N, C-alpha and C positions, 0 to 999 in steps of 0.2 A: 760229168766229165770223166770220172774214173771208169764208167762203163765203156767209153770209147777205148781207153787204155787196155782194158781187159780184152776187148774184141780184137784189137790190133795184135796184142801179144798172143792170143790163142790162134789167130790166123797165121801168124808167123811160125809158130810151133808146128802147126799142121802142114804148112807148106814145106818146112824142112823135113818133116816125116815123109811127105810125098816125094820130095827130091831124093831122099835116102832110099826110098822104096824103088824109085825108077832107076837110080844109078847102081843099085846092088847087082851083083852077078846073077843072083837067083830072082831078082825082082822084075816086074813088068810095068809098063806104063799104065795098063789097065788097073793093076794093083795100086799104083800111085793115085790114079783118079778116084778109086774107091776109098782109099785111105783118106784122102782130102775131104771127100763127101761125107763119109761115115764118122770120121773123127773131128772134122772141122765144121763144115756148113750146117749139118743136121743138128748137132747139139748146140751150136752157137745160135742158130735161129730160134731154138726153143728157149734158151736163156734170155736172149734179147726180148722175145715176146713176153716172157714172164716178168722180166725186170721193168718193162715199159707199161705194165698193167696199171699201176697207180696213176701214171700220167694220163692214160686213156680215160680212166674212171673220172679223174679230175676234170678233164676237158668235157666229158659228157654231162657232168653236173653243172659246169658253167654254162653250157649250151642250153640245158633245161631251165636254168634259173633266168637266162636272158629271154627265152621263149615265154616263161610265165610272166616276167615283167612287161614284155611287149603286149601279151594278152591283157594284162591288167590295165595298161595305159590305153589300149584300144577300147576296152570296156568302159573306162572313165570318160574317154572322149565321146563315145557313143551315147552315154548317159547324159552328158552335158549338152549334146546337140539335140537330144530328143525333147528337152524342156522348151515350151513355147517362148518363154522370156528368160533366157539364162543369164541376163545381165544383173539381176538382183535389185534393180531399181524399179520403181513404179513408173508406168507410162506417163508422159507429160501431158498428153491431151485426153484426159479421161472424160467420159460422158457420165453424168450423174444418173443413176438408175431412176426410172420412173416408177412410182409406187401407186398402185391402184387403190382407190378408196374402198373400204368394205361397205 
């Protein structure tokens, strides 16, 4: 939340600098635009990118963990479905094996 306050405050300062540049007798509108871009947007975009790095890293780790969990569940489901009798109980109608006499 405090990052938004810093962003708004810095943009306000740079807009005021650009207005002062544009309304000055020796200033130009082109100078005001460059003042706003070079003092405002460029450094602010760099600061916002660097400040949001931990959030991006945390989101990436959560995404990877979710993918690993999904892969683990899929592997467990595949292993369970590959078993011929996955119920764990003996079949009810078994046929006794026939043994040959030696």
